[in-house]
Structures are given as structure tokens and as C-alpha cells.
C-alpha positions in Angstrom: 0.0 0.0 0.0 1.5 3.4 -1.0 1.5 6.6 1.0 -1.8 7.9 -0.5 -3.6 4.7 0.0 -2.4 4.5 3.6 -3.4 8.1 4.2 -6.8 7.5 2.7 -7.4 4.5 5.1 -6.2 6.6 8.0 -8.6 9.5 7.2 -11.5 7.0 7.2 -10.4 6.0 10.8 -10.3 9.6 11.9 -13.8 10.3 10.5 -15.2 7.2 12.2 -13.7 8.4 15.6 -15.3 11.8 15.2 -18.6 10.3 14.2 -18.6 7.9 17.1 -18.0 10.8 19.5 -20.8 12.8 17.8 -23.3 10.1 18.2 -22.4 9.7 21.8 -23.1 13.4 22.3 -26.3 13.2 20.2 -25.0 15.8 17.8 -26.1 15.7 14.2 -23.2 17.3 12.4 -19.8 19.0 12.8 -18.3 21.9 10.9 -14.6 22.5 11.0 -12.8 25.4 9.5 -9.4 25.8 11.2 -6.3 24.8 9.4 -5.2 22.1 11.9 -8.6 20.4 12.1 -9.3 20.5 8.4 -5.8 19.0 7.7 -6.4 16.3 10.4 -9.7 15.3 8.7 -8.6 15.6 5.1 -4.8 15.4 4.8 -5.0 18.8 3.0 -5.5 22.5 3.8 -8.2 24.5 2.2 -10.1 27.7 3.0 -13.7 26.6 3.7 -15.7 24.3 5.8 -15.4 20.5 6.4 -18.9 19.3 7.1 -19.3 15.8 8.7 -22.8 14.4 9.5 -23.0 11.9 12.4 -23.9 9.3 9.7 -22.6 9.3 6.2 -19.8 10.8 4.2 -18.2 14.3 4.7 -18.7 17.3 2.5 -16.0 19.8 1.6 -17.4 23.4 1.1 -14.4 25.1 -0.4 -13.7 28.7 -1.0 -10.2 28.2 -2.4 -8.0 26.8 -3.8 -9.5 25.5 -7.0 -8.8 21.9 -8.0 -9.7 20.1 -4.8 -10.5 16.5 -5.8 -12.3 15.0 -2.8 -15.6 13.3 -3.2 -18.5 15.7 -2.3 -16.5 18.9 -2.9 -18.7 22.0 -3.4 -17.2 25.4 -4.2 -18.8 28.3 -2.4 -18.2 32.0 -1.9 -19.8 32.3 1.6 -21.0 29.9 4.3 -24.7 30.8 3.8 -24.5 28.7 0.6 -24.0 25.5 2.7 -27.6 25.1 3.5 -28.8 25.4 -0.1 -26.1 22.9 -1.3 -27.1 20.4 1.4 -30.7 20.7 0.5 -29.9 20.2 -3.2 -28.3 16.9 -2.3 -31.2 15.8 -0.1 -29.1 15.9 3.0 -31.0 16.5 6.3 -30.2 19.7 8.0 -28.7 19.4 11.5 -30.7 20.3 14.6 -27.6 20.1 16.8 -24.1 21.2 15.7 -20.5 21.1 16.7 -18.4 24.3 16.0 -14.8 25.2 17.0 -16.1 27.7 19.5 -12.8 27.9 21.4 -10.9 29.0 18.3 -13.0 30.7 15.7 -14.1 34.3 16.2 -17.4 35.3 17.8 -18.4 36.8 14.4 -17.6 33.6 12.5 -19.4 31.5 15.1 -22.5 33.7 15.0 -22.5 33.6 11.2 -22.4 29.8 11.1 -25.2 29.6 13.7 -27.3 31.9 11.6 -26.5 29.9 8.5 -27.8 26.7 10.1 -30.7 28.6 11.9 -29.5 27.5 15.3 -29.2 29.3 18.6 -26.2 27.5 20.0 -23.6 24.9 19.2 -21.5 22.4 21.2 -17.7 22.9 21.2 -15.8 20.9 18.6 -12.4 22.4 19.7 -12.0 20.4 22.9 -13.4 17.3 21.3 -11.0 17.4 18.4 -8.0 17.9 20.7 -9.1 14.9 22.7 -9.5 12.8 19.5 -6.2 14.0 18.1 -4.3 13.2 21.4 -4.6 9.4 20.6 -2.6 8.8 17.5 -3.3 6.3 14.8 -0.5 4.0 13.4 0.0 6.3 10.5 0.4 9.3 12.8 2.9 7.5 15.0 5.0 6.6 12.0 5.1 10.3 11.1 6.1 11.2 14.7 9.0 8.7 14.5 10.2 10.1 11.2 10.2 13.5 12.7 12.1 12.3 15.8 14.9 10.9 13.6 15.4 14.2 11.8 15.1 16.1 15.1 18.0 14.0 16.5 20.1 14.4 13.4 19.9 18.2 13.6 20.7 18.2 17.4 23.8 16.1 16.7 25.1 18.9 14.5 24.5 21.8 17.0 28.1 21.8 18.4 29.5 22.2 14.9 27.9 25.6 14.4 28.8 27.2 17.7 31.6 29.7 17.9 32.9 31.4 21.0 31.9 35.0 21.2 28.5 34.4 19.5 25.4 36.0 20.6 22.5 33.7 21.6 20.5 34.9 18.6 23.3 34.2 16.2 23.6 30.7 17.5 19.9 30.2 17.2 19.9 31.4 13.6 22.6 28.8 12.8 20.5 26.1 14.3 17.4 27.2 12.4 19.4 27.0 9.2 20.3 23.4 10.0 16.7 22.7 10.7 15.5 24.1 7.4 18.2 22.2 5.5 17.0 19.0 7.2 13.4 19.6 6.2 11.9 21.6 9.0 8.5 23.1 7.9 9.5 26.3 9.8 6.1 26.8 11.3 5.7 26.0 15.0 2.0 25.3 15.5 0.6 25.9 19.0 -2.9 26.1 20.5 -4.3 29.2 22.2 -3.7 32.9 22.5 -0.3 34.4 23.5 1.6 31.4 22.1 3.6 33.0 19.4 7.1 31.6 18.8 9.4 31.1 15.8 10.9 27.6 15.4 11.6 27.2 19.1 13.5 28.7 22.0 17.2 29.1 22.9 18.1 30.3 26.4 21.6 31.2 27.3 22.9 32.4 30.7 20.9 35.0 32.7 18.3 35.4 30.0 16.8 32.1 31.2 15.7 33.9 34.4 13.5 36.4 32.5 9.8 35.5 32.8 7.6 35.6 29.7 3.8 36.3 29.2 3.6 33.2 27.0 2.5 29.8 28.5 5.7 27.9 27.8 7.9 26.1 30.4 10.5 28.9 30.5 10.7 32.4 29.2 13.5 34.7 28.0 13.4 38.3 27.1 13.3 37.7 23.3 14.8 40.0 20.7 11.8 42.4 20.4 9.0 43.6 22.6 6.5 42.1 20.2 7.9 38.6 20.8 9.1 38.5 24.5 10.4 34.9 24.5 13.7 33.2 24.0 17.0 34.5 22.7 17.7 38.2 23.5 20.8 39.0 21.5 23.2 38.9 24.4 26.7 37.4 24.1 27.1 33.9 25.4 29.7 33.9 28.2 32.2 31.3 29.5 30.5 29.1 32.2 27.0 29.7 31.0 24.6 27.0 29.9 22.6 27.1 26.6 19.3 25.4 26.6 18.1 24.4 23.1 14.4 23.7 22.8 13.9 23.9 19.0 10.9 22.4 17.4 10.8 19.0 15.8 8.5 20.0 12.9 9.9 17.8 10.2 6.5 16.2 9.4 3.1 17.7 10.3 3.2 15.6 13.5 5.8 17.2 15.7 8.3 16.0 18.4 9.6 18.1 21.3 13.2 17.8 22.6 15.5 19.9 24.8 19.2 19.5 25.3 21.7 21.6 27.2 25.2 22.8 26.3 27.8 24.8 28.3 30.6 27.0 27.3 33.4 25.3 29.2 32.7 24.0 32.7 29.7 25.4 34.6 28.7 25.2 38.3 28.3 22.0 40.2 24.6 22.9 41.1 23.9 23.0 37.4 25.2 19.5 36.8 23.3 18.3 39.9 20.0 19.8 38.8 20.5 18.5 35.3 21.0 15.0 36.6 17.8 15.3 38.7 16.0 16.0 35.4 17.5 12.9 33.8 16.5 10.9 36.9 12.9 12.1 36.6 12.8 10.9 33.0 14.2 7.5 33.9 11.8 7.1 36.8 8.9 8.1 34.7 9.8 5.5 32.1 9.7 2.9 34.9 6.2 3.8 36.2 4.2 5.4 33.4 1.7 3.2 31.6 -1.9 3.3 30.4 -4.1 4.3 33.3 -1.4 6.4 35.0 -2.8 9.7 36.2 -1.0 12.7 34.7 -1.2 14.5 38.1 0.8 11.6 39.5 3.6 12.1 37.0 3.8 15.7 38.1 3.9 14.5 41.7 6.7 12.1 41.0 8.8 14.8 39.5 8.2 17.2 42.4 9.2 14.5 44.9 12.6 14.2 43.3 12.9 18.0 43.1 12.0 18.5 46.8 14.4 15.6 47.9 17.2 17.4 46.0 16.4 20.8 47.6 16.0 22.3 44.2 12.5 23.7 44.5 13.5 27.4 44.1 15.0 26.7 40.7 12.4 24.3 39.3 10.6 25.4 36.1 11.9 29.0 36.5 12.8 31.2 39.4 11.0 34.5 39.0 7.9 32.8 37.5 7.5 29.0 37.8 5.5 26.9 35.4 3.1 24.5 37.0 3.4 21.7 34.6 6.2 19.2 33.6 4.9 17.9 30.3 2.3 18.1 27.6 0.8 16.2 24.6 2.4 16.7 21.2 1.0 16.2 17.7 -0.1 18.6 15.0 0.2 21.3 17.7 3.1 21.4 20.2 0.7 21.7 23.2 -1.9 19.0 22.8 -3.6 17.1 25.7 -2.8 15.7 28.1 -1.0 18.2 30.3 1.1 17.0 33.3 -0.1 19.3 36.0 -0.9 18.7 39.7 -4.6 19.3 39.1 -5.0 17.3 35.9 -7.8 14.8 35.6 -6.4 13.2 32.5 -4.9 9.7 32.4 -2.4 8.1 29.9 -3.9 6.1 27.1 -2.2 3.8 24.5 -0.9 5.8 21.5 -0.9 9.2 23.3 2.3 11.1 22.5 3.6 13.5 25.1 6.7 15.5 26.0 8.3 15.5 29.5 10.3 18.6 30.4 11.4 19.0 34.0 13.7 22.0 33.9 15.7 24.2 36.2 17.0 27.8 36.1 20.3 28.4 37.9 20.9 32.1 38.7 23.7 33.7 36.6 24.3 30.3 34.9 21.2 29.5 32.8 18.7 26.7 32.3 19.3 23.0 32.6 17.3 19.8 32.2 16.2 17.7 29.3 13.0 17.2 27.4 12.0 14.1 25.5 9.0 12.9 23.5 7.4 9.6 24.5 4.6 7.4 23.2 2.3 5.4 25.5 2.4 1.7 24.6 0.2 -1.1 25.9 2.6 -1.8 28.7 4.5 1.4 29.4 6.0 4.3 27.5 8.6 4.4 24.7 11.2 7.2 24.3 11.1 8.6 20.8 13.8 11.2 20.9 17.0 9.3 21.6 20.2 11.4 22.0 23.0 12.2 24.5 21.3 13.6 27.6 24.2 15.0 29.7 25.3 18.6 29.4 27.6 18.8 26.4 30.6 21.1 26.7 31.2 23.3 23.7 
């Protein structure tokens, strides 16, 4: 079976999962219009509306581009035409509807409700994120391809470092490697205030700077419009450099962090870094289907407290209250490993674990790896040297 045939079969599986969920919710139809969800359901991106009834085949109401070859493709100029086109095909109009109410604008949502002559809709956004969190065999293969390319780029990072570099210069060299190895360049994330370009590099004291964005660590950034990551400061002897650059070499991403140092750094940095590695190793021993995500956060905190490293864990001026997150078409999918999480691990969930520390005047330490939940445990997907690498 070739790629297109495999993808076609996988799309049928994804449609069936969504329709099963819709029937369980007593919802008649779902309309998706965001890039990520349209891609997930079709394998392509178009400007328009993916319409899926709870029973039967999907319809593609496309504004552009021309040339879409799906079955049941209908070209429209505006969403109000959807009703007429469904009626022309003797398709029953929905009495209950799913819309991406968490993502699309109030105006777009209101317009679609008016189009279908409904007063309200259930939220498709949360449901789609839940469905997407459990990967198909096709998706897992894509994640593994991405991981291999991610590893290949990280192995080359020391070769592009030069003493006297600014952190931004170093990041640009890494980004060049990424693009040459097939990086898509776009770092997809879910939610407001999550802008970032290809990942984050934190060197020295810049790792201490908090950010308004909901990532594990901050950094001042190089502009007030993007206050995150590298700031343009020179990298000094004894500082650490945390590289958390996106693994977006296929549509399904991986997440990985490794740490470098310019010469030797402080003992506390090495000690904290080892605690991060120990948390990963212990998590691999205990995590399996049915494990509570809140328990994984608790396990990490136990190790941190035992090592007397709480003041440095997940930041110092602003501490993130999670140690991991799901990964897929977006970098921040469910589940989230927080102390209040109600989520549990399921087979074929892909998640990143990132217990990190910030050491004052030194920089950030700790690793991040991407894992997949198997029937009996978890498997590490990003396999690379984990100790601090001296440049």
C-alpha cells in the first residue's frame, strides 16, 4: 500500500472516531474550518468548511484553492450557501451542531449559527483535541520520522557554535540546520499568546526572565513584540545554553530539549540536570496506560524536593506549574502533566516530559524528550545524549 492509500485509510479511521463521538453526544453534524482540524480530517488544507454528519460521508465546502478532488467537494463563496447545497443533495439539515467555538471568532461562530438557523452549538475544539491526542498507526509513523530528523539536527549543533557568538546568532545557525533537514519552519501551537518562531534558545541569565507566554521557561526575546527566547546577548564562559527547538519535520511534531555549556559550569547546574534525567528515567519505569497525569507531576516534584531544588524548578521569577504536555499537529496538545490534571495516559498518546531548572547567573538545565504510551508502558522517541555537552 502506497502513501496515498495508507493516508486514505487513516482518514477513514479519523472520520469514524469523530462520528462515534458525535453520536455519543447526540450531535447531528460537525463543521470544522481551522487549518489544523481541516488538515487532520482531510490530509490537506483549504479555505472553507469541512462538514461531517453523524452518519454518512463528509462534504467539503471550499472557497479556495481550485482543484480540490475530494468526493463531495462543493465550491462556495460564503457559508450561507452551505444550507442550499445540502438541500440540493437531499441531506437532512442538523438540529444540533459542533463548531470550533474555542478557536474561531465570535463573528464567525455567529454567522455559522445563523446559516444553520440554530441558537447554540457544542464545542468541537476540545473534542477534536481529545481525539487527536490518541494517535493512529499512520500518525505514530510520522512522529517517529520527525524524531529521527530532530535527532540528526541536534547532533550537528556543536559544529555551528563559535565562541563570542550572541545567543540569537547561535539560534539562527541552528534554524538554518533545521531548514536544511526539512523543517517546515512553522511552529504550531494552540491558544492565544503562544507566538514563537521555530523554538527557543536560552543562554545564561536570559533564562531567568519571565515571559507572558505559556511555555515552560521564558527569556526576554529580541523584540517587545515577541518577548520569549534569545535576546541577542553574548554567550559567556561558564553559561549554559538550553536548546528547545521544534521538531516539525513532518506535520506531527516532536519536542526535545538538550543543554550545552561554554566550558565548565557550576556543580549545582550539573546536579540539577541529573535530577531532570532521573525524573525521566523514573517516569519511564512507572508510566503506563491508566497512569494519572497528576501523579507524574507529583513524582517529578518528589525528586525536586528531595534534592532541595524547588527554588529553581521550572523557573525562578515565574515558575511553570506543569512538567509535560501532549504533542502532535500542535506542540501543546492534551494531556497536560499538572498537579490538578484529571487526565490519564492512554495507549498511543504522544507526550513530552520537560522537568527543567534555572540556575541564577548560569542558565537553564534539564532535558525534554517525547514519548509514546504503549500497551505496557512508554517508549522514548527522541534518543540522544542527555548529559550537558561542553562546547
